[in-house]
Chimera marker file (.cmm) of the C-alpha trace (Angstrom):
<marker_set name="trace">
<marker id="1" x="0.000" y="0.000" z="0.000" r="1" g="1" b="0" radius="0.5"/>
<marker id="2" x="1.287" y="3.432" z="-0.948" r="1" g="1" b="0" radius="0.5"/>
<marker id="3" x="0.501" y="5.759" z="1.961" r="1" g="1" b="0" radius="0.5"/>
<marker id="4" x="0.802" y="8.953" z="-0.086" r="1" g="1" b="0" radius="0.5"/>
<marker id="5" x="-1.610" y="7.628" z="-2.731" r="1" g="1" b="0" radius="0.5"/>
<marker id="6" x="-4.053" y="6.571" z="0.007" r="1" g="1" b="0" radius="0.5"/>
<marker id="7" x="-3.921" y="10.034" z="1.604" r="1" g="1" b="0" radius="0.5"/>
<marker id="8" x="-4.543" y="11.728" z="-1.770" r="1" g="1" b="0" radius="0.5"/>
<marker id="9" x="-7.608" y="9.524" z="-2.362" r="1" g="1" b="0" radius="0.5"/>
<marker id="10" x="-8.833" y="10.142" z="1.184" r="1" g="1" b="0" radius="0.5"/>
<marker id="11" x="-8.591" y="13.910" z="0.646" r="1" g="1" b="0" radius="0.5"/>
<marker id="12" x="-11.246" y="13.619" z="-2.082" r="1" g="1" b="0" radius="0.5"/>
<marker id="13" x="-13.742" y="12.398" z="0.518" r="1" g="1" b="0" radius="0.5"/>
<marker id="14" x="-12.680" y="14.607" z="3.399" r="1" g="1" b="0" radius="0.5"/>
<marker id="15" x="-12.790" y="17.770" z="1.294" r="1" g="1" b="0" radius="0.5"/>
<marker id="16" x="-16.393" y="17.392" z="0.077" r="1" g="1" b="0" radius="0.5"/>
<marker id="17" x="-17.897" y="20.799" z="0.904" r="1" g="1" b="0" radius="0.5"/>
<marker id="18" x="-21.450" y="19.669" z="1.491" r="1" g="1" b="0" radius="0.5"/>
<marker id="19" x="-20.475" y="16.958" z="3.918" r="1" g="1" b="0" radius="0.5"/>
<marker id="20" x="-22.393" y="13.728" z="4.310" r="1" g="1" b="0" radius="0.5"/>
<marker id="21" x="-25.531" y="15.248" z="5.810" r="1" g="1" b="0" radius="0.5"/>
<marker id="22" x="-26.938" y="16.706" z="2.578" r="1" g="1" b="0" radius="0.5"/>
<marker id="23" x="-28.237" y="14.913" z="-0.520" r="1" g="1" b="0" radius="0.5"/>
<marker id="24" x="-25.564" y="16.608" z="-2.662" r="1" g="1" b="0" radius="0.5"/>
<marker id="25" x="-22.807" y="15.622" z="-0.254" r="1" g="1" b="0" radius="0.5"/>
<marker id="26" x="-23.934" y="12.006" z="-0.022" r="1" g="1" b="0" radius="0.5"/>
<marker id="27" x="-24.282" y="11.771" z="-3.812" r="1" g="1" b="0" radius="0.5"/>
<marker id="28" x="-20.819" y="13.304" z="-4.283" r="1" g="1" b="0" radius="0.5"/>
<marker id="29" x="-19.212" y="10.862" z="-1.845" r="1" g="1" b="0" radius="0.5"/>
<marker id="30" x="-21.040" y="7.915" z="-3.459" r="1" g="1" b="0" radius="0.5"/>
<marker id="31" x="-19.791" y="9.050" z="-6.873" r="1" g="1" b="0" radius="0.5"/>
<marker id="32" x="-16.205" y="9.301" z="-5.634" r="1" g="1" b="0" radius="0.5"/>
<marker id="33" x="-16.381" y="5.848" z="-4.075" r="1" g="1" b="0" radius="0.5"/>
<marker id="34" x="-17.863" y="4.332" z="-7.244" r="1" g="1" b="0" radius="0.5"/>
<marker id="35" x="-15.063" y="5.861" z="-9.346" r="1" g="1" b="0" radius="0.5"/>
<marker id="36" x="-12.334" y="4.618" z="-6.998" r="1" g="1" b="0" radius="0.5"/>
<marker id="37" x="-13.798" y="1.163" z="-6.386" r="1" g="1" b="0" radius="0.5"/>
<marker id="38" x="-15.629" y="-0.245" z="-9.448" r="1" g="1" b="0" radius="0.5"/>
<marker id="39" x="-18.854" y="-1.956" z="-8.468" r="1" g="1" b="0" radius="0.5"/>
<marker id="40" x="-19.141" y="-0.031" z="-5.189" r="1" g="1" b="0" radius="0.5"/>
<marker id="41" x="-22.739" y="0.940" z="-4.455" r="1" g="1" b="0" radius="0.5"/>
<marker id="42" x="-24.576" y="2.443" z="-1.551" r="1" g="1" b="0" radius="0.5"/>
<marker id="43" x="-28.314" y="2.873" z="-1.195" r="1" g="1" b="0" radius="0.5"/>
<marker id="44" x="-29.271" y="6.517" z="-0.668" r="1" g="1" b="0" radius="0.5"/>
<marker id="45" x="-32.085" y="7.041" z="1.809" r="1" g="1" b="0" radius="0.5"/>
<marker id="46" x="-33.728" y="10.319" z="2.803" r="1" g="1" b="0" radius="0.5"/>
<marker id="47" x="-32.409" y="11.750" z="6.048" r="1" g="1" b="0" radius="0.5"/>
<marker id="48" x="-34.765" y="11.243" z="8.960" r="1" g="1" b="0" radius="0.5"/>
<marker id="49" x="-36.557" y="14.538" z="9.544" r="1" g="1" b="0" radius="0.5"/>
<marker id="50" x="-36.017" y="15.722" z="5.966" r="1" g="1" b="0" radius="0.5"/>
<marker id="51" x="-33.601" y="18.178" z="4.447" r="1" g="1" b="0" radius="0.5"/>
<marker id="52" x="-35.598" y="21.366" z="4.843" r="1" g="1" b="0" radius="0.5"/>
<marker id="53" x="-32.994" y="23.053" z="7.058" r="1" g="1" b="0" radius="0.5"/>
<marker id="54" x="-30.561" y="23.048" z="4.088" r="1" g="1" b="0" radius="0.5"/>
<marker id="55" x="-33.064" y="24.489" z="1.618" r="1" g="1" b="0" radius="0.5"/>
<marker id="56" x="-31.928" y="27.785" z="0.118" r="1" g="1" b="0" radius="0.5"/>
<link id1="1" id2="2" r="1" g="1" b="0" radius="0.2"/>
<link id1="2" id2="3" r="1" g="1" b="0" radius="0.2"/>
<link id1="3" id2="4" r="1" g="1" b="0" radius="0.2"/>
<link id1="4" id2="5" r="1" g="1" b="0" radius="0.2"/>
<link id1="5" id2="6" r="1" g="1" b="0" radius="0.2"/>
<link id1="6" id2="7" r="1" g="1" b="0" radius="0.2"/>
<link id1="7" id2="8" r="1" g="1" b="0" radius="0.2"/>
<link id1="8" id2="9" r="1" g="1" b="0" radius="0.2"/>
<link id1="9" id2="10" r="1" g="1" b="0" radius="0.2"/>
<link id1="10" id2="11" r="1" g="1" b="0" radius="0.2"/>
<link id1="11" id2="12" r="1" g="1" b="0" radius="0.2"/>
<link id1="12" id2="13" r="1" g="1" b="0" radius="0.2"/>
<link id1="13" id2="14" r="1" g="1" b="0" radius="0.2"/>
<link id1="14" id2="15" r="1" g="1" b="0" radius="0.2"/>
<link id1="15" id2="16" r="1" g="1" b="0" radius="0.2"/>
<link id1="16" id2="17" r="1" g="1" b="0" radius="0.2"/>
<link id1="17" id2="18" r="1" g="1" b="0" radius="0.2"/>
<link id1="18" id2="19" r="1" g="1" b="0" radius="0.2"/>
<link id1="19" id2="20" r="1" g="1" b="0" radius="0.2"/>
<link id1="20" id2="21" r="1" g="1" b="0" radius="0.2"/>
<link id1="21" id2="22" r="1" g="1" b="0" radius="0.2"/>
<link id1="22" id2="23" r="1" g="1" b="0" radius="0.2"/>
<link id1="23" id2="24" r="1" g="1" b="0" radius="0.2"/>
<link id1="24" id2="25" r="1" g="1" b="0" radius="0.2"/>
<link id1="25" id2="26" r="1" g="1" b="0" radius="0.2"/>
<link id1="26" id2="27" r="1" g="1" b="0" radius="0.2"/>
<link id1="27" id2="28" r="1" g="1" b="0" radius="0.2"/>
<link id1="28" id2="29" r="1" g="1" b="0" radius="0.2"/>
<link id1="29" id2="30" r="1" g="1" b="0" radius="0.2"/>
<link id1="30" id2="31" r="1" g="1" b="0" radius="0.2"/>
<link id1="31" id2="32" r="1" g="1" b="0" radius="0.2"/>
<link id1="32" id2="33" r="1" g="1" b="0" radius="0.2"/>
<link id1="33" id2="34" r="1" g="1" b="0" radius="0.2"/>
<link id1="34" id2="35" r="1" g="1" b="0" radius="0.2"/>
<link id1="35" id2="36" r="1" g="1" b="0" radius="0.2"/>
<link id1="36" id2="37" r="1" g="1" b="0" radius="0.2"/>
<link id1="37" id2="38" r="1" g="1" b="0" radius="0.2"/>
<link id1="38" id2="39" r="1" g="1" b="0" radius="0.2"/>
<link id1="39" id2="40" r="1" g="1" b="0" radius="0.2"/>
<link id1="40" id2="41" r="1" g="1" b="0" radius="0.2"/>
<link id1="41" id2="42" r="1" g="1" b="0" radius="0.2"/>
<link id1="42" id2="43" r="1" g="1" b="0" radius="0.2"/>
<link id1="43" id2="44" r="1" g="1" b="0" radius="0.2"/>
<link id1="44" id2="45" r="1" g="1" b="0" radius="0.2"/>
<link id1="45" id2="46" r="1" g="1" b="0" radius="0.2"/>
<link id1="46" id2="47" r="1" g="1" b="0" radius="0.2"/>
<link id1="47" id2="48" r="1" g="1" b="0" radius="0.2"/>
<link id1="48" id2="49" r="1" g="1" b="0" radius="0.2"/>
<link id1="49" id2="50" r="1" g="1" b="0" radius="0.2"/>
<link id1="50" id2="51" r="1" g="1" b="0" radius="0.2"/>
<link id1="51" id2="52" r="1" g="1" b="0" radius="0.2"/>
<link id1="52" id2="53" r="1" g="1" b="0" radius="0.2"/>
<link id1="53" id2="54" r="1" g="1" b="0" radius="0.2"/>
<link id1="54" id2="55" r="1" g="1" b="0" radius="0.2"/>
<link id1="55" id2="56" r="1" g="1" b="0" radius="0.2"/>
</marker_set>
């Protein structure tokens, strides 16, 4: 395992602006994971209580 390569890939996830609490953030992280690990999938469920507090 190449530690520097691992850290660079990890930065892609850690630096997602919207985090993992918003639909955009979850979708972005899922897309990154699918591109790094072919065949990787995650079901996306609505957040309990809705997303209204992030509405613009």
